[in-house]
mmCIF file of the N, C-alpha and C atoms, coordinates in Angstrom:
data_MODEL
# 
_entry.id   MODEL 
# 
loop_
_atom_site.group_PDB 
_atom_site.id 
_atom_site.type_symbol 
_atom_site.label_atom_id 
_atom_site.label_alt_id 
_atom_site.label_comp_id 
_atom_site.label_asym_id 
_atom_site.label_entity_id 
_atom_site.label_seq_id 
_atom_site.pdbx_PDB_ins_code 
_atom_site.Cartn_x 
_atom_site.Cartn_y 
_atom_site.Cartn_z 
_atom_site.occupancy 
_atom_site.B_iso_or_equiv 
_atom_site.pdbx_formal_charge 
_atom_site.auth_seq_id 
_atom_site.auth_comp_id 
_atom_site.auth_asym_id 
_atom_site.auth_atom_id 
_atom_site.pdbx_PDB_model_num 
ATOM 1   N N  . MET A 1 1  ? 111.474 76.958  98.104  1.00 0.00 ? 1  MET A N  1 
ATOM 2   C CA . MET A 1 1  ? 110.272 77.457  98.742  1.00 0.00 ? 1  MET A CA 1 
ATOM 3   C C  . MET A 1 1  ? 110.129 78.947  98.408  1.00 0.00 ? 1  MET A C  1 
ATOM 4   N N  . LEU A 1 2  ? 108.901 79.355  98.185  1.00 0.00 ? 2  LEU A N  1 
ATOM 5   C CA . LEU A 1 2  ? 108.578 80.757  97.940  1.00 0.00 ? 2  LEU A CA 1 
ATOM 6   C C  . LEU A 1 2  ? 107.947 81.327  99.200  1.00 0.00 ? 2  LEU A C  1 
ATOM 7   N N  . SER A 1 3  ? 108.489 82.431  99.697  1.00 0.00 ? 3  SER A N  1 
ATOM 8   C CA . SER A 1 3  ? 107.955 83.076  100.896 1.00 0.00 ? 3  SER A CA 1 
ATOM 9   C C  . SER A 1 3  ? 107.613 84.528  100.592 1.00 0.00 ? 3  SER A C  1 
ATOM 10  N N  . LEU A 1 4  ? 106.455 84.947  101.013 1.00 0.00 ? 4  LEU A N  1 
ATOM 11  C CA . LEU A 1 4  ? 106.055 86.348  100.954 1.00 0.00 ? 4  LEU A CA 1 
ATOM 12  C C  . LEU A 1 4  ? 105.721 86.783  102.370 1.00 0.00 ? 4  LEU A C  1 
ATOM 13  N N  . ARG A 1 5  ? 106.166 87.964  102.749 1.00 0.00 ? 5  ARG A N  1 
ATOM 14  C CA . ARG A 1 5  ? 105.920 88.475  104.100 1.00 0.00 ? 5  ARG A CA 1 
ATOM 15  C C  . ARG A 1 5  ? 105.389 89.897  104.023 1.00 0.00 ? 5  ARG A C  1 
ATOM 16  N N  . GLY A 1 6  ? 104.219 90.110  104.583 1.00 0.00 ? 6  GLY A N  1 
ATOM 17  C CA . GLY A 1 6  ? 103.662 91.453  104.723 1.00 0.00 ? 6  GLY A CA 1 
ATOM 18  C C  . GLY A 1 6  ? 103.324 92.144  103.411 1.00 0.00 ? 6  GLY A C  1 
ATOM 19  N N  . LEU A 1 7  ? 102.920 91.392  102.392 1.00 0.00 ? 7  LEU A N  1 
ATOM 20  C CA . LEU A 1 7  ? 102.577 91.989  101.101 1.00 0.00 ? 7  LEU A CA 1 
ATOM 21  C C  . LEU A 1 7  ? 101.284 92.786  101.207 1.00 0.00 ? 7  LEU A C  1 
ATOM 22  N N  . SER A 1 8  ? 101.316 93.990  100.702 1.00 0.00 ? 8  SER A N  1 
ATOM 23  C CA . SER A 1 8  ? 100.120 94.835  100.658 1.00 0.00 ? 8  SER A CA 1 
ATOM 24  C C  . SER A 1 8  ? 99.943  95.344  99.237  1.00 0.00 ? 8  SER A C  1 
ATOM 25  N N  . VAL A 1 9  ? 98.699  95.482  98.826  1.00 0.00 ? 9  VAL A N  1 
ATOM 26  C CA . VAL A 1 9  ? 98.371  95.988  97.501  1.00 0.00 ? 9  VAL A CA 1 
ATOM 27  C C  . VAL A 1 9  ? 97.417  97.156  97.660  1.00 0.00 ? 9  VAL A C  1 
ATOM 28  N N  . GLY A 1 10 ? 97.805  98.279  97.098  1.00 0.00 ? 10 GLY A N  1 
ATOM 29  C CA . GLY A 1 10 ? 96.953  99.457  97.142  1.00 0.00 ? 10 GLY A CA 1 
ATOM 30  C C  . GLY A 1 10 ? 97.196  100.296 95.907  1.00 0.00 ? 10 GLY A C  1 
ATOM 31  N N  . PHE A 1 11 ? 96.274  101.170 95.620  1.00 0.00 ? 11 PHE A N  1 
ATOM 32  C CA . PHE A 1 11 ? 96.416  102.053 94.475  1.00 0.00 ? 11 PHE A CA 1 
ATOM 33  C C  . PHE A 1 11 ? 95.520  103.266 94.675  1.00 0.00 ? 11 PHE A C  1 
ATOM 34  N N  . ARG A 1 12 ? 95.746  104.262 93.845  1.00 0.00 ? 12 ARG A N  1 
ATOM 35  C CA . ARG A 1 12 ? 94.919  105.470 93.901  1.00 0.00 ? 12 ARG A CA 1 
ATOM 36  C C  . ARG A 1 12 ? 93.923  105.430 92.762  1.00 0.00 ? 12 ARG A C  1 
ATOM 37  N N  . ARG A 1 13 ? 92.728  105.911 93.026  1.00 0.00 ? 13 ARG A N  1 
ATOM 38  C CA . ARG A 1 13 ? 91.735  106.018 91.966  1.00 0.00 ? 13 ARG A CA 1 
ATOM 39  C C  . ARG A 1 13 ? 90.992  107.332 92.112  1.00 0.00 ? 13 ARG A C  1 
ATOM 40  N N  . TYR A 1 14 ? 90.407  107.755 91.039  1.00 0.00 ? 14 TYR A N  1 
ATOM 41  C CA . TYR A 1 14 ? 89.642  109.000 91.062  1.00 0.00 ? 14 TYR A CA 1 
ATOM 42  C C  . TYR A 1 14 ? 88.346  108.795 91.825  1.00 0.00 ? 14 TYR A C  1 
ATOM 43  N N  . ALA A 1 15 ? 88.041  109.744 92.693  1.00 0.00 ? 15 ALA A N  1 
ATOM 44  C CA . ALA A 1 15 ? 86.814  109.690 93.489  1.00 0.00 ? 15 ALA A CA 1 
ATOM 45  C C  . ALA A 1 15 ? 85.996  110.949 93.224  1.00 0.00 ? 15 ALA A C  1 
ATOM 46  N N  . GLY A 1 16 ? 86.113  111.453 92.049  1.00 0.00 ? 16 GLY A N  1 
ATOM 47  C CA . GLY A 1 16 ? 85.435  112.680 91.675  1.00 0.00 ? 16 GLY A CA 1 
ATOM 48  C C  . GLY A 1 16 ? 86.278  113.397 90.644  1.00 0.00 ? 16 GLY A C  1 
ATOM 49  N N  . LEU A 1 17 ? 85.869  114.567 90.294  1.00 0.00 ? 17 LEU A N  1 
ATOM 50  C CA . LEU A 1 17 ? 86.558  115.294 89.236  1.00 0.00 ? 17 LEU A CA 1 
ATOM 51  C C  . LEU A 1 17 ? 88.013  115.607 89.595  1.00 0.00 ? 17 LEU A C  1 
ATOM 52  N N  . LEU A 1 18 ? 88.257  116.108 90.797  1.00 0.00 ? 18 LEU A N  1 
ATOM 53  C CA . LEU A 1 18 ? 89.612  116.501 91.185  1.00 0.00 ? 18 LEU A CA 1 
ATOM 54  C C  . LEU A 1 18 ? 90.165  115.739 92.382  1.00 0.00 ? 18 LEU A C  1 
ATOM 55  N N  . ARG A 1 19 ? 89.404  114.824 92.922  1.00 0.00 ? 19 ARG A N  1 
ATOM 56  C CA . ARG A 1 19 ? 89.813  114.128 94.146  1.00 0.00 ? 19 ARG A CA 1 
ATOM 57  C C  . ARG A 1 19 ? 90.236  112.694 93.838  1.00 0.00 ? 19 ARG A C  1 
ATOM 58  N N  . ARG A 1 20 ? 91.331  112.279 94.455  1.00 0.00 ? 20 ARG A N  1 
ATOM 59  C CA . ARG A 1 20 ? 91.775  110.889 94.346  1.00 0.00 ? 20 ARG A CA 1 
ATOM 60  C C  . ARG A 1 20 ? 91.783  110.280 95.732  1.00 0.00 ? 20 ARG A C  1 
ATOM 61  N N  . GLU A 1 21 ? 91.552  109.001 95.806  1.00 0.00 ? 21 GLU A N  1 
ATOM 62  C CA . GLU A 1 21 ? 91.574  108.319 97.093  1.00 0.00 ? 21 GLU A CA 1 
ATOM 63  C C  . GLU A 1 21 ? 92.467  107.090 97.014  1.00 0.00 ? 21 GLU A C  1 
ATOM 64  N N  . GLU A 1 22 ? 93.042  106.733 98.145  1.00 0.00 ? 22 GLU A N  1 
ATOM 65  C CA . GLU A 1 22 ? 93.883  105.546 98.252  1.00 0.00 ? 22 GLU A CA 1 
ATOM 66  C C  . GLU A 1 22 ? 92.992  104.356 98.582  1.00 0.00 ? 22 GLU A C  1 
ATOM 67  N N  . VAL A 1 23 ? 93.136  103.267 97.845  1.00 0.00 ? 23 VAL A N  1 
ATOM 68  C CA . VAL A 1 23 ? 92.339  102.067 98.043  1.00 0.00 ? 23 VAL A CA 1 
ATOM 69  C C  . VAL A 1 23 ? 93.288  100.927 98.400  1.00 0.00 ? 23 VAL A C  1 
ATOM 70  N N  . THR A 1 24 ? 93.021  100.229 99.482  1.00 0.00 ? 24 THR A N  1 
ATOM 71  C CA . THR A 1 24 ? 93.812  99.067  99.882  1.00 0.00 ? 24 THR A CA 1 
ATOM 72  C C  . THR A 1 24 ? 92.967  97.826  99.643  1.00 0.00 ? 24 THR A C  1 
ATOM 73  N N  . ARG A 1 25 ? 93.482  96.900  98.845  1.00 0.00 ? 25 ARG A N  1 
ATOM 74  C CA . ARG A 1 25 ? 92.751  95.668  98.537  1.00 0.00 ? 25 ARG A CA 1 
ATOM 75  C C  . ARG A 1 25 ? 93.342  94.446  99.212  1.00 0.00 ? 25 ARG A C  1 
ATOM 76  N N  . LEU A 1 26 ? 94.573  94.560  99.635  1.00 0.00 ? 26 LEU A N  1 
ATOM 77  C CA . LEU A 1 26 ? 95.239  93.441  100.279 1.00 0.00 ? 26 LEU A CA 1 
ATOM 78  C C  . LEU A 1 26 ? 96.209  94.026  101.276 1.00 0.00 ? 26 LEU A C  1 
ATOM 79  N N  . SER A 1 27 ? 96.226  93.496  102.486 1.00 0.00 ? 27 SER A N  1 
ATOM 80  C CA . SER A 1 27 ? 97.084  94.076  103.510 1.00 0.00 ? 27 SER A CA 1 
ATOM 81  C C  . SER A 1 27 ? 97.686  92.980  104.378 1.00 0.00 ? 27 SER A C  1 
ATOM 82  N N  . GLY A 1 28 ? 99.008  92.987  104.455 1.00 0.00 ? 28 GLY A N  1 
ATOM 83  C CA . GLY A 1 28 ? 99.700  92.086  105.374 1.00 0.00 ? 28 GLY A CA 1 
ATOM 84  C C  . GLY A 1 28 ? 99.670  90.617  105.009 1.00 0.00 ? 28 GLY A C  1 
ATOM 85  N N  . LEU A 1 29 ? 99.647  90.279  103.725 1.00 0.00 ? 29 LEU A N  1 
ATOM 86  C CA . LEU A 1 29 ? 99.627  88.873  103.322 1.00 0.00 ? 29 LEU A CA 1 
ATOM 87  C C  . LEU A 1 29 ? 100.989 88.234  103.572 1.00 0.00 ? 29 LEU A C  1 
ATOM 88  N N  . THR A 1 30 ? 100.981 87.096  104.241 1.00 0.00 ? 30 THR A N  1 
ATOM 89  C CA . THR A 1 30 ? 102.187 86.311  104.483 1.00 0.00 ? 30 THR A CA 1 
ATOM 90  C C  . THR A 1 30 ? 101.883 84.880  104.078 1.00 0.00 ? 30 THR A C  1 
ATOM 91  N N  . LEU A 1 31 ? 102.755 84.285  103.264 1.00 0.00 ? 31 LEU A N  1 
ATOM 92  C CA . LEU A 1 31 ? 102.536 82.893  102.878 1.00 0.00 ? 31 LEU A CA 1 
ATOM 93  C C  . LEU A 1 31 ? 103.850 82.229  102.512 1.00 0.00 ? 31 LEU A C  1 
ATOM 94  N N  . ASP A 1 32 ? 103.846 80.918  102.617 1.00 0.00 ? 32 ASP A N  1 
ATOM 95  C CA . ASP A 1 32 ? 104.962 80.079  102.211 1.00 0.00 ? 32 ASP A CA 1 
ATOM 96  C C  . ASP A 1 32 ? 104.417 79.013  101.271 1.00 0.00 ? 32 ASP A C  1 
ATOM 97  N N  . LEU A 1 33 ? 105.046 78.858  100.117 1.00 0.00 ? 33 LEU A N  1 
ATOM 98  C CA . LEU A 1 33 ? 104.684 77.798  99.176  1.00 0.00 ? 33 LEU A CA 1 
ATOM 99  C C  . LEU A 1 33 ? 105.885 76.885  99.007  1.00 0.00 ? 33 LEU A C  1 
ATOM 100 N N  . ARG A 1 34 ? 105.665 75.624  99.270  1.00 0.00 ? 34 ARG A N  1 
ATOM 101 C CA . ARG A 1 34 ? 106.713 74.625  99.114  1.00 0.00 ? 34 ARG A CA 1 
ATOM 102 C C  . ARG A 1 34 ? 106.584 73.965  97.741  1.00 0.00 ? 34 ARG A C  1 
ATOM 103 N N  . PRO A 1 35 ? 107.634 73.344  97.262  1.00 0.00 ? 35 PRO A N  1 
ATOM 104 C CA . PRO A 1 35 ? 107.548 72.666  95.965  1.00 0.00 ? 35 PRO A CA 1 
ATOM 105 C C  . PRO A 1 35 ? 106.361 71.700  95.920  1.00 0.00 ? 35 PRO A C  1 
ATOM 106 N N  . GLY A 1 36 ? 105.603 71.779  94.836  1.00 0.00 ? 36 GLY A N  1 
ATOM 107 C CA . GLY A 1 36 ? 104.434 70.912  94.677  1.00 0.00 ? 36 GLY A CA 1 
ATOM 108 C C  . GLY A 1 36 ? 103.141 71.513  95.199  1.00 0.00 ? 36 GLY A C  1 
ATOM 109 N N  . GLU A 1 37 ? 103.215 72.578  95.990  1.00 0.00 ? 37 GLU A N  1 
ATOM 110 C CA . GLU A 1 37 ? 102.004 73.227  96.484  1.00 0.00 ? 37 GLU A CA 1 
ATOM 111 C C  . GLU A 1 37 ? 101.507 74.241  95.449  1.00 0.00 ? 37 GLU A C  1 
ATOM 112 N N  . VAL A 1 38 ? 100.218 74.490  95.476  1.00 0.00 ? 38 VAL A N  1 
ATOM 113 C CA . VAL A 1 38 ? 99.593  75.395  94.516  1.00 0.00 ? 38 VAL A CA 1 
ATOM 114 C C  . VAL A 1 38 ? 98.811  76.461  95.271  1.00 0.00 ? 38 VAL A C  1 
ATOM 115 N N  . LEU A 1 39 ? 98.925  77.697  94.809  1.00 0.00 ? 39 LEU A N  1 
ATOM 116 C CA . LEU A 1 39 ? 98.137  78.795  95.365  1.00 0.00 ? 39 LEU A CA 1 
ATOM 117 C C  . LEU A 1 39 ? 97.084  79.180  94.338  1.00 0.00 ? 39 LEU A C  1 
ATOM 118 N N  . ALA A 1 40 ? 95.847  79.214  94.753  1.00 0.00 ? 40 ALA A N  1 
ATOM 119 C CA . ALA A 1 40 ? 94.757  79.633  93.868  1.00 0.00 ? 40 ALA A CA 1 
ATOM 120 C C  . ALA A 1 40 ? 94.089  80.851  94.482  1.00 0.00 ? 40 ALA A C  1 
ATOM 121 N N  . ALA A 1 41 ? 93.856  81.839  93.659  1.00 0.00 ? 41 ALA A N  1 
ATOM 122 C CA . ALA A 1 41 ? 93.158  83.043  94.107  1.00 0.00 ? 41 ALA A CA 1 
ATOM 123 C C  . ALA A 1 41 ? 91.960  83.254  93.190  1.00 0.00 ? 41 ALA A C  1 
ATOM 124 N N  . VAL A 1 42 ? 90.801  83.394  93.775  1.00 0.00 ? 42 VAL A N  1 
ATOM 125 C CA . VAL A 1 42 ? 89.585  83.623  93.007  1.00 0.00 ? 42 VAL A CA 1 
ATOM 126 C C  . VAL A 1 42 ? 89.116  85.027  93.310  1.00 0.00 ? 42 VAL A C  1 
ATOM 127 N N  . VAL A 1 43 ? 88.984  85.822  92.280  1.00 0.00 ? 43 VAL A N  1 
ATOM 128 C CA . VAL A 1 43 ? 88.516  87.196  92.441  1.00 0.00 ? 43 VAL A CA 1 
ATOM 129 C C  . VAL A 1 43 ? 87.390  87.450  91.445  1.00 0.00 ? 43 VAL A C  1 
ATOM 130 N N  . SER A 1 44 ? 86.586  88.408  91.766  1.00 0.00 ? 44 SER A N  1 
ATOM 131 C CA . SER A 1 44 ? 85.529  88.795  90.838  1.00 0.00 ? 44 SER A CA 1 
ATOM 132 C C  . SER A 1 44 ? 85.448  90.308  90.796  1.00 0.00 ? 44 SER A C  1 
ATOM 133 N N  . ALA A 1 45 ? 84.976  90.812  89.703  1.00 0.00 ? 45 ALA A N  1 
ATOM 134 C CA . ALA A 1 45 ? 84.749  92.250  89.590  1.00 0.00 ? 45 ALA A CA 1 
ATOM 135 C C  . ALA A 1 45 ? 83.411  92.551  90.259  1.00 0.00 ? 45 ALA A C  1 
ATOM 136 N N  . ILE A 1 46 ? 83.420  93.503  91.162  1.00 0.00 ? 46 ILE A N  1 
ATOM 137 C CA . ILE A 1 46 ? 82.203  93.870  91.881  1.00 0.00 ? 46 ILE A CA 1 
ATOM 138 C C  . ILE A 1 46 ? 81.525  94.989  91.100  1.00 0.00 ? 46 ILE A C  1 
ATOM 139 N N  . CYS A 1 47 ? 80.320  94.726  90.642  1.00 0.00 ? 47 CYS A N  1 
ATOM 140 C CA . CYS A 1 47 ? 79.568  95.719  89.857  1.00 0.00 ? 47 CYS A CA 1 
ATOM 141 C C  . CYS A 1 47 ? 80.386  96.193  88.657  1.00 0.00 ? 47 CYS A C  1 
ATOM 142 N N  . GLY A 1 48 ? 81.130  95.291  88.064  1.00 0.00 ? 48 GLY A N  1 
ATOM 143 C CA . GLY A 1 48 ? 81.905  95.649  86.888  1.00 0.00 ? 48 GLY A CA 1 
ATOM 144 C C  . GLY A 1 48 ? 83.202  96.384  87.193  1.00 0.00 ? 48 GLY A C  1 
ATOM 145 N N  . ARG A 1 49 ? 83.528  96.585  88.464  1.00 0.00 ? 49 ARG A N  1 
ATOM 146 C CA . ARG A 1 49 ? 84.752  97.312  88.832  1.00 0.00 ? 49 ARG A CA 1 
ATOM 147 C C  . ARG A 1 49 ? 85.912  96.332  88.878  1.00 0.00 ? 49 ARG A C  1 
ATOM 148 N N  . PRO A 1 50 ? 87.057  96.704  88.338  1.00 0.00 ? 50 PRO A N  1 
ATOM 149 C CA . PRO A 1 50 ? 88.185  95.778  88.244  1.00 0.00 ? 50 PRO A CA 1 
ATOM 150 C C  . PRO A 1 50 ? 89.107  95.764  89.460  1.00 0.00 ? 50 PRO A C  1 
ATOM 151 N N  . ASP A 1 51 ? 88.748  96.396  90.581  1.00 0.00 ? 51 ASP A N  1 
ATOM 152 C CA . ASP A 1 51 ? 89.664  96.521  91.714  1.00 0.00 ? 51 ASP A CA 1 
ATOM 153 C C  . ASP A 1 51 ? 90.186  95.181  92.242  1.00 0.00 ? 51 ASP A C  1 
ATOM 154 N N  . PRO A 1 52 ? 89.350  94.184  92.532  1.00 0.00 ? 52 PRO A N  1 
ATOM 155 C CA . PRO A 1 52 ? 89.900  92.914  93.027  1.00 0.00 ? 52 PRO A CA 1 
ATOM 156 C C  . PRO A 1 52 ? 90.801  92.227  91.999  1.00 0.00 ? 52 PRO A C  1 
ATOM 157 N N  . ALA A 1 53 ? 90.449  92.312  90.738  1.00 0.00 ? 53 ALA A N  1 
ATOM 158 C CA . ALA A 1 53 ? 91.283  91.708  89.697  1.00 0.00 ? 53 ALA A CA 1 
ATOM 159 C C  . ALA A 1 53 ? 92.622  92.425  89.612  1.00 0.00 ? 53 ALA A C  1 
ATOM 160 N N  . ARG A 1 54 ? 92.626  93.734  89.789  1.00 0.00 ? 54 ARG A N  1 
ATOM 161 C CA . ARG A 1 54 ? 93.882  94.499  89.783  1.00 0.00 ? 54 ARG A CA 1 
ATOM 162 C C  . ARG A 1 54 ? 94.771  94.040  90.933  1.00 0.00 ? 54 ARG A C  1 
ATOM 163 N N  . ALA A 1 55 ? 94.191  93.830  92.110  1.00 0.00 ? 55 ALA A N  1 
ATOM 164 C CA . ALA A 1 55 ? 94.965  93.356  93.260  1.00 0.00 ? 55 ALA A CA 1 
ATOM 165 C C  . ALA A 1 55 ? 95.538  91.972  92.978  1.00 0.00 ? 55 ALA A C  1 
ATOM 166 N N  . ALA A 1 56 ? 94.773  91.106  92.319  1.00 0.00 ? 56 ALA A N  1 
ATOM 167 C CA . ALA A 1 56 ? 95.261  89.762  91.987  1.00 0.00 ? 56 ALA A CA 1 
ATOM 168 C C  . ALA A 1 56 ? 96.427  89.823  91.008  1.00 0.00 ? 56 ALA A C  1 
ATOM 169 N N  . ARG A 1 57 ? 96.378  90.755  90.047  1.00 0.00 ? 57 ARG A N  1 
ATOM 170 C CA . ARG A 1 57 ? 97.484  90.899  89.106  1.00 0.00 ? 57 ARG A CA 1 
ATOM 171 C C  . ARG A 1 57 ? 98.755  91.351  89.815  1.00 0.00 ? 57 ARG A C  1 
ATOM 172 N N  . VAL A 1 58 ? 98.616  92.263  90.767  1.00 0.00 ? 58 VAL A N  1 
ATOM 173 C CA . VAL A 1 58 ? 99.783  92.735  91.520  1.00 0.00 ? 58 VAL A CA 1 
ATOM 174 C C  . VAL A 1 58 ? 100.364 91.591  92.351  1.00 0.00 ? 58 VAL A C  1 
ATOM 175 N N  . LEU A 1 59 ? 99.501  90.796  92.964  1.00 0.00 ? 59 LEU A N  1 
ATOM 176 C CA . LEU A 1 59 ? 99.952  89.640  93.745  1.00 0.00 ? 59 LEU A CA 1 
ATOM 177 C C  . LEU A 1 59 ? 100.686 88.651  92.849  1.00 0.00 ? 59 LEU A C  1 
ATOM 178 N N  . ALA A 1 60 ? 100.152 88.354  91.678  1.00 0.00 ? 60 ALA A N  1 
ATOM 179 C CA . ALA A 1 60 ? 100.797 87.422  90.757  1.00 0.00 ? 60 ALA A CA 1 
ATOM 180 C C  . ALA A 1 60 ? 102.160 87.952  90.325  1.00 0.00 ? 60 ALA A C  1 
ATOM 181 N N  . HIS A 1 61 ? 102.267 89.244  90.092  1.00 0.00 ? 61 HIS A N  1 
ATOM 182 C CA . HIS A 1 61 ? 103.543 89.851  89.705  1.00 0.00 ? 61 HIS A CA 1 
ATOM 183 C C  . HIS A 1 61 ? 104.558 89.728  90.854  1.00 0.00 ? 61 HIS A C  1 
ATOM 184 N N  . ALA A 1 62 ? 104.112 89.953  92.087  1.00 0.00 ? 62 ALA A N  1 
ATOM 185 C CA . ALA A 1 62 ? 105.011 89.839  93.244  1.00 0.00 ? 62 ALA A CA 1 
ATOM 186 C C  . ALA A 1 62 ? 105.517 88.411  93.404  1.00 0.00 ? 62 ALA A C  1 
ATOM 187 N N  . ILE A 1 63 ? 104.652 87.436  93.194  1.00 0.00 ? 63 ILE A N  1 
ATOM 188 C CA . ILE A 1 63 ? 105.056 86.036  93.308  1.00 0.00 ? 63 ILE A CA 1 
ATOM 189 C C  . ILE A 1 63 ? 106.066 85.688  92.215  1.00 0.00 ? 63 ILE A C  1 
ATOM 190 N N  . LYS A 1 64 ? 105.807 86.128  90.978  1.00 0.00 ? 64 LYS A N  1 
ATOM 191 C CA . LYS A 1 64 ? 106.746 85.865  89.877  1.00 0.00 ? 64 LYS A CA 1 
ATOM 192 C C  . LYS A 1 64 ? 108.096 86.514  90.147  1.00 0.00 ? 64 LYS A C  1 
ATOM 193 N N  . LYS A 1 65 ? 108.075 87.743  90.637  1.00 0.00 ? 65 LYS A N  1 
ATOM 194 C CA . LYS A 1 65 ? 109.329 88.447  90.922  1.00 0.00 ? 65 LYS A CA 1 
ATOM 195 C C  . LYS A 1 65 ? 110.123 87.720  92.013  1.00 0.00 ? 65 LYS A C  1 
ATOM 196 N N  . ALA A 1 66 ? 109.435 87.261  93.065  1.00 0.00 ? 66 ALA A N  1 
ATOM 197 C CA . ALA A 1 66 ? 110.098 86.551  94.152  1.00 0.00 ? 66 ALA A CA 1 
ATOM 198 C C  . ALA A 1 66 ? 110.660 85.215  93.655  1.00 0.00 ? 66 ALA A C  1 
ATOM 199 N N  . ARG A 1 67 ? 109.917 84.549  92.790  1.00 0.00 ? 67 ARG A N  1 
ATOM 200 C CA . ARG A 1 67 ? 110.355 83.258  92.267  1.00 0.00 ? 67 ARG A CA 1 
ATOM 201 C C  . ARG A 1 67 ? 111.580 83.405  91.370  1.00 0.00 ? 67 ARG A C  1 
ATOM 202 N N  . ASP A 1 68 ? 111.625 84.478  90.590  1.00 0.00 ? 68 ASP A N  1 
ATOM 203 C CA . ASP A 1 68 ? 112.733 84.690  89.652  1.00 0.00 ? 68 ASP A CA 1 
ATOM 204 C C  . ASP A 1 68 ? 113.990 85.237  90.330  1.00 0.00 ? 68 ASP A C  1 
ATOM 205 N N  . ALA A 1 69 ? 113.858 85.700  91.568  1.00 0.00 ? 69 ALA A N  1 
ATOM 206 C CA . ALA A 1 69 ? 115.018 86.315  92.267  1.00 0.00 ? 69 ALA A CA 1 
ATOM 207 C C  . ALA A 1 69 ? 116.034 85.272  92.695  1.00 0.00 ? 69 ALA A C  1 
# 
């Protein structure tokens, strides 16, 4: 079984010439996947921005890391 507890995804992005802001796309995700179960995540780029897709990539990396441990 694969278990994730309290996974959060955030990153910094430029919000102007010299200012950066912290963006949280996923907060407090907890899930359990048993053998034979499938997790599907559907994300889209909003106005061409890749933020949700970036969060999905981080989530996929966390799941792979947990599975390989």
